[in-house]
N, C-alpha and C positions, 0 to 999 in steps of 0.2 A: 173406398170401393179397391178391392186389387183389380193391377192392371189386366191380368187374365177373362175376370168377369166382366171388366169395363168392354172389352175387345167382341164380345159375344152377343151383349145387350140387345144388338138390334139386328143379332141374327137368328138367335137360340131363345128358347124358353128359357128362361133363367131365374130361379127365387133366389131368396136370400135365405139363408138358416135364422128359424127363429121367428119367420115372420107370419101370420097366419093370413089366409083369405087370399094370396095371389098365385097367379098361376105361371106369371113370364111372360104372358103373349102382349100386354098391355103396349110397351114399347114397341114392340115388333108392329104389331096391327098400326098404331098411331104412325109411326114411321112410313109405314106401307101407303096411309091415306096422304099424307104429306107427299110422297113421291107420286101420287097419282096426277096431281096437279102441277107438278115441277118443285114441289120443296124438299125437305129431309129434315132429321132431328140431326142434333150433334148433342153428345155425350161426354161432358168433362167432370173429371172428379180428383178431388186433392185427398189421397188416403189418410182415413182417419178422421176427416174434416168436413168436407160436404160434397154433394155429386150436384151438377146444374144440368140440367135438359135444354135446349135452346130448339126452339121451332123457328125454322130460315122457310121463307114464304119465298114464292117467285116474284120477281118485278114485274107486276101487272103493266107498268108503264111500257116495258119493251115488248109486251104480248098484241099490245094494242095498235102499234106501229106497222 
């Protein structure tokens, strides 16, 4: 995935050319849900090979203290 596109994934509705059915809102929505309870998404990509989306959940033990 090109770096310019990677930087926009969680901020703007971005679709990949040639892929059907997506509007680009999925990662934005998921990240906002994660942020609503203290987490976030991280997107990493090795251009031409793979893209990984990691869901980082908040540490619940800290919240209980």
